[in-house]
C-alpha angles and dihedrals in degrees: 000000000000113000117185116222117208108223110201135190110250121206092195103037108190095223115145094174135001120196137193115191129187125185123193146179142257101040120251128228130249095241091062091046089054091050090051093048091050090053089055096045092111091058100034108039096173123069132176132170124253114221132202124199121205125189135164144197128240116217117202141152092282094051138262123334133173117267113259094249139019121216124229116190137167110248102172152334135269112215122192134178122223090202103042131043096246135117120189122194115196114191136173089257104016150049123205128181118190124193109204129200127329093054116197112185144306094261092058092046097048093044090055093044094051092045093053092041093052091059092039091054092051097044105032114021112085107236108166110164089359094293097134110114137181106228103180139011130192139189118197130181122186110198130192111211113193112206118193119238136271097048114198095183130357088219088074087073108016127055092203100039125172113266129211119195111260091240091065132068109279098218116110126204096182141336141194122201126177130178132175114215123191113217109206096188094062097022087236134131124227120207107197120188128183120189135173124204120205110256119247113237127283097031136154095196145017127226124234115193113218106191115187114187118178122188129184128186113211144131120252129161108249091236095052097096093160093061091043089054092049093050094047090047090054091052090050089054089053090049091054092048091052095046095051090044091058101048131062130232089250091061093042090057089066091053100048 
């Protein structure tokens, strides 16, 4: 069954955070990450290390016991700007750019991501004999949907609302709903989460988080920015289709 989704231009897009993530192989080294971060110091004036903890289990005749020591190692940097709403995570095997509130538009986000990635790929990603490869990309949008109180029925605003059996009280204090949707056309997977927080009193509305996280495993040469752009653009189209499939026209009217 083919159902057409009407994608509309929103003046007040409810995006709290938009993320573009790129993972690659082989792994980089910390010295090159530091060089890259230093080159961006004029744009990202705050830097903090990213740490990874590894621990293991020893299995013997008497059973399983913790390994004698755990290992804590720096595996990247978190760069943030005090002037612009961006956060950049540079890891030994990944690159993540987050656009925080206020969100502008996709074109501005992707232009920034590809600009930072282009330098990152040249400075950080090992590519001897052209062996550097992008192995996974992701596009994630975290939306804050404000629903006015009182709410008679969540289906007035959400197309996949939470449901309580009719034999139980119909009031909801909070809910958490998560589904994983395979997308055959782009060979991607969408992880869609809806969550409601209890309103603080007094309140005129409640906030539903609609988190749309799309991941795609693939193989792209690190220097092939055109193909990377095309694949990210396809994920963004999937994101739009999912968003407009989850919300009703009544809610969209408050965002236009």
